Wavefront OBJ file of the C-alpha trace (Angstrom):
o trace
v 15.705 -0.905 19.941
v 12.301 -1.477 18.416
v 11.721 -5.032 16.927
v 8.213 -4.477 15.844
v 6.924 -1.621 13.461
v 3.176 -1.458 12.473
v 3.375 1.806 10.535
v 5.780 3.162 7.997
v 6.113 5.723 5.249
v 7.674 3.974 2.253
v 9.171 5.948 -0.704
v 9.050 3.522 -3.984
v 10.450 4.188 -7.506
v 9.928 1.823 -10.335
v 12.550 1.379 -12.886
v 12.673 3.685 -15.918
v 12.407 2.438 -19.461
v 15.596 2.067 -21.617
v 16.016 4.279 -24.347
v 15.312 2.919 -27.911
v 18.455 2.665 -30.246
v 19.025 4.617 -33.564
v 21.215 2.280 -35.588
v 21.766 1.617 -39.213
v 22.444 -1.977 -40.359
v 26.097 -2.059 -42.010
v 27.882 -4.963 -43.616
v 30.585 -5.511 -46.407
v 29.326 -4.065 -49.569
v 26.187 -2.856 -48.189
v 27.017 0.129 -45.812
v 23.330 1.379 -45.577
v 21.306 -1.661 -45.016
v 18.253 -0.124 -43.132
v 17.614 0.495 -39.579
v 18.328 -2.156 -36.971
v 17.935 -0.213 -33.656
v 16.426 -2.268 -31.049
v 13.673 -1.220 -28.280
v 14.573 -0.237 -24.774
v 13.892 -2.708 -21.869
v 11.057 -1.908 -19.601
v 11.595 -0.728 -16.315
v 11.257 -3.282 -13.134
v 7.898 -2.796 -10.791
v 7.676 -2.313 -7.131
v 5.727 -5.290 -5.931
v 4.276 -5.752 -2.439
v 3.585 -9.542 -1.494
v 2.172 -11.001 1.554
v 4.591 -13.475 3.088
v 3.254 -15.780 5.992
v 6.776 -15.654 7.718
v 6.855 -11.595 7.835
v 5.360 -10.231 11.275
v 6.837 -6.660 11.226
v 7.254 -3.590 8.832
v 10.680 -3.203 10.753
v 12.733 -3.626 7.698
v 11.019 -0.553 6.009
v 11.437 1.558 9.088
v 15.123 1.457 8.611
v 15.340 1.545 4.867
v 12.358 3.625 3.582
v 13.761 4.319 0.181
v 13.031 1.193 -2.367
v 13.917 1.293 -6.242
v 13.499 -1.207 -9.006
v 15.975 -1.910 -11.694
v 15.872 0.300 -14.803
v 15.468 -1.331 -18.395
v 18.371 -1.456 -20.635
v 19.153 0.634 -23.659
v 18.270 -0.929 -26.953
v 21.161 -1.948 -29.361
v 21.719 -2.384 -33.027
v 21.156 -5.496 -34.757
v 17.617 -5.517 -33.709
v 18.612 -6.226 -29.951
v 16.361 -5.184 -27.577
v 17.344 -4.085 -24.104
v 16.849 -6.149 -20.963
v 13.783 -5.532 -18.678
v 14.750 -4.071 -15.334
v 14.720 -6.207 -12.197
v 11.350 -6.068 -10.293
v 11.835 -5.492 -6.473
v 9.447 -7.662 -4.146
v 8.695 -6.180 -0.885
v 7.315 -8.720 1.605
v 4.823 -7.740 3.997
v 2.863 -9.251 6.963
v -0.868 -10.634 6.117
v -3.283 -7.848 6.735
v -1.113 -4.850 5.632
v -3.103 -1.888 4.567
v -1.603 0.229 1.524
v -2.462 4.123 1.572
v -1.646 7.020 -0.591
v 0.681 9.113 1.593
v -0.532 12.246 0.094
v -4.292 11.784 0.129
v -4.599 9.038 2.860
v -6.788 6.929 0.317
v -6.687 3.346 0.885
v -5.083 1.622 -2.427
v -5.403 -2.011 -1.344
v -5.963 -4.249 1.738
v -3.297 -7.107 1.532
v -4.895 -10.270 3.111
v -3.969 -13.857 2.091
v -0.427 -15.223 1.826
v 0.777 -14.743 -1.621
v -1.139 -11.928 -2.436
v 0.499 -9.403 -4.694
v 0.214 -5.782 -5.465
v 2.019 -3.783 -8.203
v 2.713 -0.570 -6.121
v 4.616 1.293 -8.913
v 4.900 0.402 -12.401
v 8.026 0.221 -14.565
v 8.313 2.815 -17.367
v 7.713 1.468 -20.906
v 11.023 1.141 -23.014
v 11.378 3.567 -26.036
v 11.037 2.156 -29.473
v 14.246 1.783 -31.664
v 14.436 3.152 -35.071
v 13.655 -0.417 -36.675
v 10.199 -0.315 -34.920
v 9.429 3.372 -36.075
v 10.371 2.590 -39.670
v 7.499 2.653 -42.257
v 6.768 3.399 -45.943
v 6.871 6.972 -45.478
v 9.827 6.775 -43.072
v 11.999 4.220 -44.303
v 15.418 5.169 -42.321
v 14.474 7.087 -38.960
v 17.287 8.874 -37.658
v 16.062 8.959 -34.195
v 14.699 6.627 -31.506
v 12.175 7.247 -28.679
v 13.173 7.778 -25.020
v 12.273 5.395 -22.377
v 9.521 6.539 -19.973
v 10.100 7.151 -16.079
v 8.589 4.606 -13.761
v 6.173 5.428 -11.253
v 7.378 7.390 -8.028
v 5.771 8.243 -4.688
v 5.008 7.829 -1.288
v 2.764 5.102 0.433
v 1.868 4.102 3.882
v 2.190 0.635 5.072
v -0.396 0.106 8.038
v -0.327 -3.466 9.846
v -3.813 -4.828 11.171
v -2.822 -7.821 13.040
v -4.733 -10.844 11.421
v -5.824 -13.296 14.541
v -8.733 -14.960 15.382
v -9.187 -13.774 18.986
v -8.424 -10.255 20.582
v -7.487 -9.938 24.342
v -8.614 -6.433 25.335
v -8.290 -4.949 28.685
v -6.913 -2.407 30.894
v -3.045 -2.229 31.049
v -1.838 -4.877 33.665
v -4.950 -6.803 33.447
v -3.176 -10.017 32.777
v -3.408 -10.153 28.856
v 0.192 -11.145 28.292
v -0.078 -13.741 31.127
v -3.063 -15.409 29.606
v -1.649 -15.674 26.158
v 1.463 -17.144 27.451
v -0.559 -19.580 29.390
v -2.454 -20.592 26.468
v 0.071 -20.574 23.873
v 3.996 -20.852 23.289
v 4.309 -17.082 23.026
v 6.623 -15.574 25.546
v 5.824 -11.954 25.834
v 7.370 -9.468 28.244
v 5.255 -9.734 31.438
v 5.885 -7.474 34.409
v 3.599 -5.992 37.385
v 3.523 -2.488 35.938
v 1.149 -0.684 33.208
v 2.112 -0.650 29.624
v 4.393 -3.577 29.731
v 3.003 -4.431 26.313
v 3.775 -1.802 23.697
v 3.006 -4.038 20.505
v 0.717 -6.681 19.907
v 1.740 -10.399 20.755
v 0.471 -13.333 18.711
v -0.117 -16.697 20.204
v -1.211 -20.005 18.804
v -3.621 -21.868 20.755
v -4.873 -25.667 20.218
v -7.956 -26.666 21.793
v -9.020 -30.361 20.419
v -8.953 -30.213 16.510
v -9.270 -26.336 16.494
v -6.120 -24.252 15.924
v -6.620 -20.256 16.140
v -4.540 -17.416 16.873
v -5.122 -14.885 19.734
v -3.792 -11.482 19.747
v -2.793 -9.760 22.874
v -3.644 -6.040 22.309
v -1.830 -3.553 24.228
v -3.616 -2.180 27.015
v -6.387 0.389 26.372
v -7.275 3.591 28.561
v -10.063 5.922 28.411
v -9.843 8.063 25.708
v -8.220 5.441 23.403
v -10.743 5.753 20.565
v -9.598 9.521 20.445
v -5.917 8.516 20.135
v -5.154 8.833 23.943
v -2.327 6.610 25.007
v -1.643 5.382 21.380
v -5.158 4.171 21.219
v -5.701 4.118 17.534
v -2.421 2.207 17.125
v -3.757 -0.297 19.481
v -7.405 -0.516 18.266
v -6.516 -0.972 14.710
v -5.283 -4.622 15.692
v -8.643 -5.336 16.850
v -10.242 -4.685 13.534
v -9.529 -7.964 11.950
v -10.130 -10.294 14.883
v -13.449 -12.426 14.823
v -13.767 -12.437 18.335
v -13.355 -10.088 21.316
v -12.439 -11.385 24.647
v -12.577 -8.932 27.562
v -9.755 -9.666 30.129
v -10.803 -8.118 33.571
v -8.666 -7.683 36.727
v -10.300 -8.998 39.653
v -7.333 -7.768 41.907
v -6.705 -4.230 40.937
v -6.105 -1.920 43.848
v -6.545 1.354 41.761
v -9.161 3.758 43.144
v -12.372 3.747 40.858
v -11.483 0.493 39.381
v -13.597 -2.653 39.492
v -14.351 -5.282 36.802
v -17.936 -3.841 35.825
v -16.601 -0.344 35.354
v -13.475 -1.646 33.366
v -15.633 -3.666 31.091
v -18.200 -0.436 30.358
v -15.055 1.698 29.666
v -13.404 -0.607 27.209
v -16.855 -1.179 25.642
v -17.317 2.472 25.113
v -13.967 2.898 23.562
v -14.657 0.092 21.286
v -18.044 1.506 20.158
v -16.598 4.878 19.764
v -13.708 3.429 17.495
v -16.399 1.920 15.289
v -16.980 -1.298 12.996
v -16.516 -3.701 15.997
v -20.035 -3.883 17.244
v -20.819 -7.150 15.466
v -17.997 -9.174 16.814
v -19.044 -11.798 19.490
v -17.689 -11.212 23.017
v -16.868 -13.058 25.981
v -15.450 -12.217 29.364
v -12.589 -13.499 31.508
v -12.296 -12.583 35.099
v -8.670 -12.882 35.751
v -6.562 -13.384 38.997
v -9.174 -15.378 41.001
v -6.122 -16.907 42.853
v -5.335 -13.603 44.467
v -7.118 -12.974 47.932
v -10.504 -11.364 47.453
v -10.338 -11.899 43.635
v -12.572 -14.996 43.672
v -14.939 -13.169 45.739
v -15.084 -10.020 43.508
v -15.526 -12.247 40.457
v -18.248 -13.999 42.043
v -19.904 -10.793 42.819
v -19.900 -9.454 39.234
v -20.269 -12.617 37.269
v -24.105 -12.477 37.435
v -24.144 -8.953 36.233
v -21.897 -9.622 33.225
v -24.276 -12.951 32.279
v -27.287 -10.822 32.576
v -26.034 -8.893 29.453
v -25.873 -12.376 27.496
v -22.057 -12.570 27.759
v -20.362 -15.872 28.653
v -18.109 -15.526 31.752
v -15.108 -17.585 32.711
v -13.250 -17.280 35.882
v -9.384 -17.964 35.441
v -5.927 -17.344 36.908
v -3.236 -17.220 34.265
v -0.867 -17.571 36.965
v -1.829 -21.068 38.230
v -3.703 -22.111 34.824
v -7.029 -22.669 36.743
v -10.025 -22.403 34.154
v -8.051 -22.163 31.117
v -9.202 -25.258 29.306
v -12.738 -24.526 29.287
v -11.623 -21.186 28.114
v -9.697 -22.292 25.509
v -12.634 -24.456 24.130
v -15.047 -21.856 24.324
v -13.038 -19.381 21.999
v -12.400 -22.417 19.847
v -16.141 -22.573 19.261
v -16.438 -19.102 18.615
v -13.825 -19.064 16.105
v -15.119 -22.211 14.352
v -18.695 -20.443 14.141
v -16.988 -17.448 12.569
v -14.909 -19.325 10.178
v -17.936 -21.457 9.094
v -19.783 -18.036 7.971
v -16.923 -16.507 6.114
v -15.273 -17.721 2.884
v -12.046 -19.117 2.756
v -9.256 -16.528 2.110
v -7.521 -17.198 -1.148
v -4.245 -15.434 -2.359
v -4.969 -12.967 -5.054
v -2.682 -11.364 -7.475
v -3.688 -7.724 -7.789
v -2.523 -5.475 -10.745
v -2.991 -2.027 -11.973
v -5.544 -1.497 -14.556
v -4.449 0.658 -17.664
v -5.918 4.237 -17.407
v -9.129 4.637 -19.526
v -8.606 7.439 -21.964
v -11.480 9.682 -23.388
v -12.482 9.614 -27.295
v -9.662 11.800 -27.876
v -7.213 11.147 -25.030
v -6.657 14.882 -24.521
v -8.023 18.045 -23.333
v -7.242 21.619 -24.492
v -8.160 24.710 -22.256
v -7.345 28.488 -22.609
v -4.967 29.646 -19.682
v -5.285 33.485 -20.754
v -5.280 35.432 -24.089
v -1.883 33.761 -25.401
v -1.483 30.514 -23.412
v -3.272 27.298 -23.883
v -2.729 24.111 -21.973
v -3.129 20.276 -23.378
v -3.447 17.703 -21.089
v -4.045 13.816 -21.492
v -2.345 10.562 -21.192
v -1.152 10.566 -24.828
v 0.275 13.730 -25.546
v 1.993 13.766 -22.152
v 3.292 10.206 -22.771
v 4.633 11.395 -26.025
v 6.414 14.446 -24.706
v 8.423 12.111 -22.184
v 9.288 9.900 -25.120
v 10.646 12.546 -27.477
v 14.386 13.463 -27.568
v 14.217 17.175 -27.961
v 17.883 17.378 -29.159
v 16.850 15.454 -32.124
v 14.817 17.723 -35.043
v 13.614 14.601 -36.468
v 12.484 13.185 -33.186
v 10.740 16.757 -32.708
v 9.030 16.602 -36.042
v 7.694 12.987 -35.461
v 6.158 14.250 -32.289
v 4.523 17.202 -34.163
v 2.910 14.531 -36.692
v 1.711 12.443 -33.686
v -0.177 15.508 -32.326
v -1.618 16.422 -35.432
v -2.903 13.073 -36.253
v -4.377 12.996 -32.706
v -6.370 16.295 -33.112
v -4.314 18.616 -30.993
v -3.908 21.488 -33.573
v -7.473 21.327 -34.736
v -8.597 21.461 -31.033
v -6.255 24.422 -30.349
v -7.511 26.128 -33.293
v -11.073 25.752 -32.193
v -10.138 27.209 -28.746
v -8.826 30.370 -30.515
v -5.039 29.632 -30.835
v -3.196 32.047 -33.053
v 0.276 31.294 -34.711
v 3.017 32.141 -31.843
v 0.504 31.334 -28.902
v 2.260 29.636 -26.173
v 1.151 25.959 -25.902
v 1.944 24.046 -22.680
v 1.647 20.244 -22.766
v 1.455 18.800 -19.177
v 1.218 20.656 -16.134
v 1.544 24.480 -15.982
v 4.253 23.997 -13.590
v 6.575 21.223 -15.219
v 5.018 20.951 -18.428
v 6.932 21.597 -21.819
v 6.227 24.925 -23.946
v 5.861 25.165 -27.545
v 5.764 28.474 -29.493
v 2.683 27.026 -31.489
v 2.557 27.596 -35.497
v -0.217 25.842 -37.663
v 2.505 23.044 -38.385
v 2.926 22.416 -34.651
v 6.132 22.070 -33.057
v 8.492 24.369 -35.301
v 9.347 25.995 -32.103
v 9.832 23.974 -28.772
v 11.144 25.203 -25.683
v 11.329 22.349 -23.508
v 10.626 22.135 -19.703
v 8.700 24.994 -18.664
v 10.784 27.570 -16.840
v 13.993 26.843 -18.989
v 15.384 29.401 -21.342
v 16.311 27.255 -24.087
v 13.439 28.191 -26.409
v 14.489 27.236 -30.075
l 1 2 3 4 5 6 7 8 9 10 11 12 13 14 15 16 17 18 19 20 21 22 23 24 25 26 27 28 29 30 31 32 33 34 35 36 37 38 39 40 41 42 43 44 45 46 47 48 49 50 51 52 53 54 55 56 57 58 59 60 61 62 63 64 65 66 67 68 69 70 71 72 73 74 75 76 77 78 79 80 81 82 83 84 85 86 87 88 89 90 91 92 93 94 95 96 97 98 99 100 101 102 103 104 105 106 107 108 109 110 111 112 113 114 115 116 117 118 119 120 121 122 123 124 125 126 127 128 129 130 131 132 133 134 135 136 137 138 139 140 141 142 143 144 145 146 147 148 149 150 151 152 153 154 155 156 157 158 159 160 161 162 163 164 165 166 167 168 169 170 171 172 173 174 175 176 177 178 179 180 181 182 183 184 185 186 187 188 189 190 191 192 193 194 195 196 197 198 199 200 201 202 203 204 205 206 207 208 209 210 211 212 213 214 215 216 217 218 219 220 221 222 223 224 225 226 227 228 229 230 231 232 233 234 235 236 237 238 239 240 241 242 243 244 245 246 247 248 249 250 251 252 253 254 255 256 257 258 259 260 261 262 263 264 265 266 267 268 269 270 271 272 273 274 275 276 277 278 279 280 281 282 283 284 285 286 287 288 289 290 291 292 293 294 295 296 297 298 299 300 301 302 303 304 305 306 307 308 309 310 311 312 313 314 315 316 317 318 319 320 321 322 323 324 325 326 327 328 329 330 331 332 333 334 335 336 337 338 339 340 341 342 343 344 345 346 347 348 349 350 351 352 353 354 355 356 357 358 359 360 361 362 363 364 365 366 367 368 369 370 371 372 373 374 375 376 377 378 379 380 381 382 383 384 385 386 387 388 389 390 391 392 393 394 395 396 397 398 399 400 401 402 403 404 405 406 407 408 409 410 411 412 413 414 415 416 417 418 419 420 421 422 423 424 425 426 427 428 429 430 431 432 433 434 435 436 437 438 439 440 441 442 443 444 445 446 447
């Protein structure tokens, strides 16, 4: 069974807002003491939070559906409903959140403690006490709670490490990270032993840094061959790239220089990695002919401006100078970058136009009204209550919807759809707006 997952599709649903309450205060000798219905509670949010103790998305692979709590309904005696419980989903540092439908990157979660509201809870409906005014002293209705946000997002983990060890399968990267740190990755003498990144913490003097053992790359990795995209993704956040070259390979057509050029070509084709400092490790110098081959290619690599280290992960030869050299590169990179600080990210309110809606003519008899305000008001309306429908009509008239329909050429009896043409609400429009309401598009309950 897999114990590491770095890519999941997650279906999230924020809590729905609670309905407002329509209630009249009653007491002895005062049976009609005025409206006292409380407001509905707001639905809970779905929040993503970076947790330093989380390193995999495995939990969401097994349970991909997550829902926050609904707000409670308002009650009499001016008692508001309770707010729905937020659900906080912990994710590893370096998690990218994407819209599953469009592929758009919504947020890049870096820094322990960073939060992102992935789905906002619906607003609670107002109770009749809040709806009362000088003209409507005793409303016999309340507003419905709004549904919470719902949708699919993709969580994609890009390992956060200081140093990335790259190289062909079986080049000795897992052995090297095990020798440098306390990490104990699976090690065996065959390709693709490592199928997931391994992280190790290395201490060199006063410098402590992390090293990522990126699964072996092969030609065509930048095009996705051999799970290349999944592997290369974990190199993106590393500040230093260390090539681990096998000086004891017996595969035909393979040698350290060729391996280096192939991996460099894949890194270049993947993109966004050209500015990372590099160094080269010639591994397995303890093997017969390994040291001789390392001596032959070392000068060619140094001519390219690279620092080259001859090491043996098996015998630990050359590891101390290598660890200090990597620490120097990491320190240099850290000095050039600002310190990461956790950031609380929130969704910004949607910006409305001057009127908050638009009207368009669909055909000779059908008109469509779209906009944040009218669509929201539709969701809040209880269409089984005539007084609530009348309140909606008043709101739409004050917003200017009637006037806009007249300008577009709407005549009494025209079909007006508020919202999408597939799921919006249909009205048989009259100049008073709202005398005849059908409900959701496609239904047959036209009044």
